[in-house]
N, C-alpha and C positions, 0 to 999 in steps of 0.2 A: 524559422521557415515554415509558416502555416502548412500544411497537406492542401497543392491546388488538387481540384476535380474539374474535369472538362463532360460535361454532358453531352452527346448526341439528341439534339429532337426536343422538341420545347410541345408534344402533345400529352396530354395525360401524364403519361409514361414517365419524359421527360421532369415535369413542371412535379408529380408528384414526387420522386425522387430528388429533388432540390431541397424539397420543403421537408423532407425526413432526414436530408445532411444536416439541415439547418437546426431540426429537433438533437440533435448529436454535438451542435455549438462547430458545425463545418462549416468556417463563414467562405473560403474563397471558395468560390464554384463560376464556372464561367456554360450557360448552356449557350451554342451553337445549334441555328434554325438555317438550313436551307433556304425555306421560305421567308416572304416576308411579315408575316405574323407568329404569331403561337395561333395554337388550336391540333395540330397531326388533322387525322383525317376528319373535322370537324371546322376544319380551317380548307381546306383541299372538296367535299362530298356537297357543292351545294345544288344540285339537282334536283329539281323539281319531285316533291315528298318526301326528301331527303329526312327518315328520323331514326330514331334508333330503332330495336326489336328488344330489350331489356329496359323493363320501366324504369323511370328515371329516380326514384326514390330511392332505388339500389343501384343506379346506373350516377353513379356520382361518390366524391369522395366522402369516405367515413368524417372528417375532418372539417368537412366545408356542407353540411346536412343543408339544405336548401328547400324552404318551408312556400315558395311564391311557384313552382313550378307549376306551368299551364297544364299541363296534361299530364297522363298518367306515363305515356309514350312518349316523350320532349322530340321535337323538329330542329332540325342539324340548327336555326339561328340562335333558339335558346340555350341548345349545349354549348355554341360555342362561347357565348355570353357569358354562363355559369363558369366556363373556364377562365377566360377572361378576370373575369368582377372575381372569383377566387385567388386566383395567383395572384391577382394587384393588392388584396389585404393580407396575404403570406408575404411581403415585398417580392416576390419573382419574377418577376416580370425585370425589375432591373438587374436582373442575373444574367437572361437574354438577348443576343446578339446577331439578327437576322440578315441574312442575306448571304451566311457563310457556308458551304458545304464542302461537307469534311468527303477528303481522297483517300489516305491515309494512316493508319496508326502502326510505329516503331518504339515498340522496348529495346529502351538501354539499358541494358546490363550494368553500366559501369554506374549510371548515374541513378539507374532504379527509377523510372519514370519514360513518362509513352511521351513518345515528339508525334505532334498531331499535324498532320497539312492540312493543306486544303486548295479548293479549287483555283481559288486567286494568288496561291502564294503563300499567302501567311498560315505561320506555325503556333503552334503554343503549345506549352509543356506542361505535362500535370500530374503527378503522382498515382492519379486514379483516373480510369475515363469507363464511361457508362455509355453501353448505348442503347436508346429508347425512340430506336428506327424504327418500331411497331412491325406487324406482316404486313397492313395495310396503305405501306407506304407509296410503293410502285406500281403502277397501274399496268396493266397487262392487254396489248393487241394481237391477237393469233398470225401470226406469218402468214398470212396468203396471199397465193399470185395477186399479182394487180392490185396490192391495197390501196397504195400510194396513187395509182390512178384515176379513184374516182373522182364524178367533175365536180359534185357537190361540195358542202360542209361533211365534215367528219371528226367525231372527237369519241372521246371517252367520258364516262357518266361522273368519272372523278374529276375529270378537266371541262367540266359544263360550260359549252360558248351559250351564256346568254344573249350576244350578239345575233345571234342565227334567228326569225323569227318565222316559228313552225308552223306557224294560220295556212293550212289550206295546202301543207307540205304532204308529199308520199315520205312517207319516214318506217327506215328498215331499223331492226332492235336487235343487237348478234349478241346474245345469252338470256338467260333466265334466272340469276341471283338474285341473291340479296339487294344488290339497288336496282334491278332492271325490277324486279318485282314491286320499290314502289315509284319509279318515276313513268313505267308504265302508264299506269292506272294518273297520273301527275297530270300526263301531257295529252292524255288520249282523249280529249273533247278537246282540243285544236287542232290537233288533224286532217285534214283530208282523207288520210288512209294510211295502218298503219302494218308490217310485215314482221313478224317478231321471231326470229329465228331458232328455235329449241335442239340443244345438243339433250339434254336430259334433266327433263318434269322434273323439280321441284316436291315437296311435301308441305302443304303450304293448310297451316289452319287458323280459324279465327283468332284476332287481334283483341285482348278483352282491352280495349282503350274508357277512355275517358276524360271529358276536361275537366279540370280542378274548378270552381265554381269560387266565389267570392266567401261562401259558408264557408266553406273545403278551406280557405286559407285563416277566414277566423278561430278556426277548432285548432286548429297549423298551430298559430299562435302561440292562444290560450292553452294550448294542449299540448308539447310540444312531443310525447310520448307517443303522441298519435304517428306522425310521422315516423318518429324510431320505429314503430308495430309495423308500421305496413312495412317499411325497408329489410323487419327482421321477418314478417311473414314471405315477405315475393323472395327473399335467402332460400329459406325451408323449401319454396315449393321449387328453387331451379334446383335444390340439391338435389331433390328426386331428381328430374331430367338428366343431372349430371352422372348422377348412381347408375341410372338406365342405362348411357350412351358406357360409364365405365366398367360395366357388367354386372354390377350388383345382383345378383341371382336371387339377391328377395323382391328386387325391384323391375325387373329388364321386363318378363311375361306382359304381368299387368299391366303395367307401362307402357308399352309396346303397343299393344293391344289397344287401349284406349286412344293412344295415340292415332294409331289409323283411322280404329272408328270416327277420330274427328273428323280426320282428313280426310276418308270416304266421303260422309255425311257432307263434309261443306263441298266437298265436289259437285256430289249428286242434286243438293240446293241451287248449289251459283251458275251451275253449266249443265244448261238443257238440252245441247245437242251431244247426241249419245256421239258422235263422230270425234269433235272437240273433246269428246270427255274421255276419247280412247287415249288421245294424246297429249292427255294430261296425268294420264298413270304412269307416275317414275318405275326406270327398271333396276331399281336396284332397293336393299333392303332401307327401310327409315330407319335413320342413324347414319346413313352414310356420308350422308352432306347434315349440314346446317338445319334444322329446321326454322320453317321459316313462317311468318306470322302476317295474314295482312287478310281484311276486307273487302279490298276493291280489284287483287289480282283475280280470283279468276269472272268477277265481270266483265273488268275489261277486255279482255281475251275474247271474252262472249259478245262484242257488240257488232255486228255489222262493219262496219269497214276495217276489221282485225281481222288479218289470218296469219293462221301459228303455223308456221313450215318447220317439219321436223326434219326434211332431208339436211345430210347434211352439205354445208357452204362448202365451194370449192373454188371458188375463186371471187373476186372484187370486178368490178368492172368499171366506166367512166358514167353509166347510167345505172348501174347495180349490182343485183348480188346472184350469181352464179352458181346454181345447187346442183350437186352431182346428178339428180337425173337431166340435167341441162337446160333445164328453167333459168330465165334472166325476169329474176324481178327487180323491177324496176322502180326506181328512190330517187328521191328529191335532196333528202336528207340520210347520213348514216352514223346512227350512234354503238358506239361499242357498250356493254354491256357484261362484261369478260371478266372482271375481277383482273385479282393481282396475286404477282409473286410473293405468293407467304410463304414458302419455302426455301426461297431464296436471302435467307437469313445475312443482311450487312455485304449484299450484293456487290455494291458500289465503291466497295471500301476494301483496300489496301491491308494487310493483318499482319502483320509483323511479330511475331514474338519471342520469346527464349531462344538463342541457337540459332534463330533464324526461321524459325516453324514459320509456317506459311497455315494461316490460319483457314483459309479454301483448299488446300491439298489436304487437310483434315478433315472435313467437312464435304470430301467429296464425294462421297458416299449417302452421304443427310449430315447436319448438321443435329448439334446435339452436345449439353454441358448439365453439367451437376448443377440440381434443382433447376435448370433453365440460366443456372445466373452464371458459374463460372466454371472455365477449360484450363485444364493441364498444360501449363506451362506458358498463359498466357496471366502473367499472375497483376493482379489491380485492374483486369479488365474484368467485369459484370455488363449483363445481360439483362434490359427491362421487356417483358415481354419477350422472354427469346427461346429457344427451343422445346416442344412439348412443355408449355403453359399456356393454352389456347385453350378455347373454352365450349364443351356443343351447347352448353346454357350456362346460365347466369352471367353474371359481369366480370369482364377481367380486368376490372378497376379494384378488384380485390384481390386480384392474384399480383399484379402491378402494386400494390398500397403495400402487401405481404416482401415481394422483392425486394422494395424502398427499404422498408428496416433492414431485415438483411442483411443489402450494401453498403448502410449506413453504420451497423454495427461493427461493421469490416476497415470499412474508413474508418471510424473513430479509434479501434489499436491500430490502423497504420498513424494516425496525428499524435496517438499518444508514446510512436515510439515502442510500442509493445511487438508491432512485426513492421514489415518495410517493404517487401515484394511476395504477396503472400495468392498461392491458387490452388483451388484441388488438388488432394492425392491423386497420381491415375490409376492407383486401384480402386479408389473410391470411386470413381467418379465411372468406371469399367463395369461397376457392378450395380451403383445406379441405372447407369443406361444399360444394364439386360432388363432389370427390375421393368422399368417404363417400358420397353421393347417386351418385356416376356407380357404383362400386364392387359396393355395393346392390342398382342394378338386373342384376346379372349374377350375384348370390348364385341361394340356395335361397332371401331369403324373395321375390323380386322378385315381382311379380302375386298378393302371400298376402295377404287382407284377413282378419287376426289383430291382438294384442291390443295389436302393437307398428307398427304401421302408421297414419298421421292425414293421412286424407284420401293423397294421390298422396305422401305422404314418407316412409322408413319412419326415425323419428321417438329410436327405443330402441335400436338393432342396432348393432353395432360387428360389421367385417367382415371382417376378420384376425383373426390368433394376436392370441393374450395377450401371447406374447413382444414379436410388432414391435409392440403401446402400449407396450410396460416400454420396450424402444428409443428412442421416439420423445417421451416425457418422463422418460426420468434422467434430462436436464439441459436445462436450464431453453433456448430457444435466444432468445436479448433481442431480438434484432433485428423477430423475431414481433409484440412487444410494442413500447405506446406509451404515455405519459405523460399523460393524459386533464385537459381542463382546465387550469386554474393556482389555486393563493390569489388570494384578495382583500386 
């Protein structure tokens, strides 16, 4: 019998994992997607102005270089088309079952396979399971008093209501993160008034975007190495940023100083009002949150009909947003730009491993996995975009491709009968986790209170260069893995 693989999620991570498995000769692959189409975050985030903050020549699969990008930082529709087209060419779309929400995974020690349960009651059995649900799949709406009482339309940016006409409306936006800095400029010219509620100001620097014109496309077609060269040059630049945030002493001080100077100059040039400028100065060191790129965020906030409020939001009322100073800010529409539950890995799925171990109990003080991929006692279960694999800069796709290559090697070994139920050894996992937390404690993220910190642990970010991660996952070190349990 062939080795069966179930992949949860049909975004960049899940589709890339399926492609890596196919390259290893694994054919019995099922991708379960809870939505009605592939695409992950690029299917869900359709808000005005949605685009990538990593240049497209790098934010793309290495096996699907695209010479036809419309601009350096591509917008959501073009990225989604790219995902679908590349997956279709590789025969990956035929592996996807949509509208299937996975709710449980249970390891069967006797049969040495996973039982996968779904919300509909359908079940799947697989020797190998890959979680590719990502870190940005579950939107967060703050638990504020009266949130359900708001009389007008209220929605999260990842669940944009395109049926809501914003023309002439008073709009309240809660949050100033990576999504808000795109959709606020995208709707500012439609609305009559906008109130932006800011808990913590982001660092925003210019976005070096450009349109790729016909002459660029002709050059890319005639000289394919040009696009490859651009990809490599962008990768090198983002590695400098990764090294800076990861604490590389050769880079940190000068790079941080350069980034601060770029941010300060941008703020001063684009925001003339000194009172507004003071509101837009972050209250944390640069690097504690993802650096944001935009050419129109500060100008949008400087518009006469836009108000930036820094008082804490205390409640939502039928007619608006109440802040801690007692003021009611009236609004017709409420938009949450409050991000995602990035540290809640596999939060909606019950995962039971060998000996009845509960994954979420194991992760009660923060998620962890060896190489972000494998957990002791949970054989043949792999994570794509798992704990401590996120980046402060660069393209996450490079990390996910490295993870896909690793799990495909292990799956090939299982298919060949040379392994059966493998997971990382506990001592290896513990040593790796200590290394991660020690290195992160010396990085720019140490002491930061932000979306990727779970209590005393930094659970999402990778402390080094992408190249280091690629080296560490390129060839599986079989001495780090062990057989878990035995057949009945």
